[in-house]
C-alpha positions in Angstrom: 0.0 0.0 0.0 1.3 3.4 -0.9 0.3 7.1 -1.0 1.7 9.9 -3.1 4.3 12.7 -3.1 6.8 13.1 -5.9 4.7 10.8 -8.2 2.6 13.8 -9.0 5.5 15.5 -10.7 5.0 13.1 -13.6 1.7 14.6 -14.4 -1.8 13.3 -13.9 -1.8 10.9 -16.9 1.4 9.2 -15.9 0.2 9.0 -12.3 -3.0 7.2 -13.4 -1.0 4.9 -15.7 1.6 4.1 -13.0 -1.1 3.3 -10.4 -2.9 1.1 -12.8 0.4 -0.9 -13.2 1.3 -0.9 -9.5 1.2 -4.3 -7.9 -0.4 -2.9 -4.8 -2.9 -0.4 -3.7 -2.6 3.4 -3.9 -4.6 5.3 -1.3 -5.2 9.0 -0.7 -8.1 10.4 1.2 -7.0 14.0 0.6 -6.9 14.2 -3.2 -10.2 15.4 -4.6 -11.3 16.2 -8.2 -12.0 19.9 -8.7 -15.7 20.5 -8.9 -15.5 22.1 -12.3 -13.5 19.1 -13.6 -16.1 16.5 -12.5 -18.4 17.3 -15.4 -16.0 15.9 -18.0 -13.3 14.2 -15.8 -10.7 12.6 -18.0 -10.1 9.7 -15.6 -13.7 8.8 -14.8 -13.0 5.1 -15.8 -10.1 4.9 -13.3 -10.9 2.3 -10.7 -9.9 4.5 -7.7 -12.1 7.4 -8.7 -15.4 7.9 -6.8 -17.8 10.3 -8.5 -20.1 10.5 -5.4 -17.3 11.7 -3.0 -15.3 13.4 -5.7 -12.2 11.6 -4.5 -9.6 10.9 -7.2 -8.3 7.8 -5.5 -9.4 5.1 -3.0 -9.2 6.6 0.5 -8.2 3.4 2.2 -7.3 -0.3 1.8 -8.1 -3.2 4.1 -5.4 -5.8 4.6 -5.0 -8.8 6.9 -1.7 -9.0 8.7 -1.0 -11.8 11.1 -4.7 -12.6 11.4 -5.6 -8.9 12.2 -7.8 -6.8 10.0 -5.8 -3.6 9.2 -7.3 -0.5 7.7 -4.7 1.7 5.9 -5.8 5.2 5.1 -3.7 7.2 2.7 -2.6 10.8 3.2 -0.8 12.1 0.1 1.5 15.1 0.4 -1.0 17.9 1.1 1.2 20.7 -0.4 1.6 19.2 -3.8 0.3 22.2 -5.8 2.7 24.5 -3.9 5.8 22.2 -4.2 5.1 21.3 -7.8 3.7 23.2 -10.8 -0.1 22.8 -10.6 -0.3 22.4 -14.4 0.9 18.8 -13.7 -2.2 18.0 -11.7 -4.8 20.6 -12.9 -7.9 18.6 -11.9 -6.9 17.7 -8.4 -7.0 19.5 -5.1 -4.9 18.5 -2.1 -4.8 19.5 1.5 -4.6 18.1 5.0 -8.4 17.5 5.1 -8.6 16.5 8.8 -12.4 16.8 8.8 -12.6 14.2 5.9 -10.0 12.1 7.7 -12.2 12.0 10.8 -15.2 11.0 8.6 -13.3 8.2 6.9 -11.8 6.9 10.2 -15.4 6.8 11.7 -16.8 5.1 8.6 -14.0 2.6 8.4 -14.3 1.7 12.1 -18.1 1.3 11.8 -18.3 -0.5 8.5 -15.0 -2.5 8.3 -14.5 -3.1 12.0 -10.7 -3.3 11.7 -8.4 -4.4 14.6 -6.2 -1.4 13.9 -6.4 1.8 11.9 -3.1 3.0 10.3 -2.6 6.2 8.4 0.1 6.0 5.8 1.1 9.7 5.5 3.3 11.9 3.5 2.5 15.0 5.6 5.7 15.3 7.5 6.2 14.8 11.3 4.9 18.2 12.4 1.7 17.9 10.5 1.3 14.2 11.5 1.5 15.2 15.2 -1.1 17.9 14.7 -3.4 15.5 12.7 -3.1 12.9 15.5 -4.1 15.5 18.1 -7.2 16.5 16.1 -8.5 13.2 14.7 -9.7 10.4 17.0 -9.7 6.7 16.2 -6.3 6.5 14.4 -4.0 3.9 16.2 -0.8 4.7 14.3 0.4 7.3 11.8 3.4 6.0 9.7 4.8 9.0 7.9 7.5 9.3 5.3 8.1 13.0 4.5 10.3 14.1 7.3 13.9 13.4 6.5 14.9 13.0 10.1 14.6 9.5 11.6 12.2 9.2 14.5 13.6 6.3 16.5 10.8 6.2 19.0 7.1 6.8 18.2 5.5 9.7 19.9 2.3 9.1 21.7 -0.3 11.9 21.0 -3.5 12.3 23.0 -6.7 13.4 21.3 -10.3 13.7 22.3 -11.0 10.0 21.6 -7.8 8.4 22.9 -4.2 8.1 21.8 -2.2 7.8 18.5 1.3 6.6 17.9 3.2 8.8 15.4 6.5 8.1 13.7 8.3 8.9 10.4 10.6 6.7 8.5 13.4 9.2 8.1 
């Protein structure tokens, strides 16, 4: 399971082609198709697109690991249109989208009943810590944007419990 960051610099057509060939699942709850693009969206046949929610990609995947049902929610790099020319991804919006994250966590917990909810993030450690403090129901955030290794996960309290946060370095 992966989420996105530099992949978006290839442009939207290449991203869609690469994801279609990927031997895994690409998830991103925070990439939405612009409202004006929905009327004649070029990738409406892409399997990850959901016209009802407007999400360009599947928001999460369900895996079984060691007999435990694991929900993996994707959080692509939220500042993609700032870090890259927006002409590469003209029909997509990005952002942290903590409100949508809370909705998805709640829906996944209710409908899928996982043993653990993991967020696979490319936010960066500071944003992941803030997200963990604002969204309840996430057990672990595994981040990958911060270039400093985080040898020990940080336990973050939120209104609904606690979340472990770490970054790969």
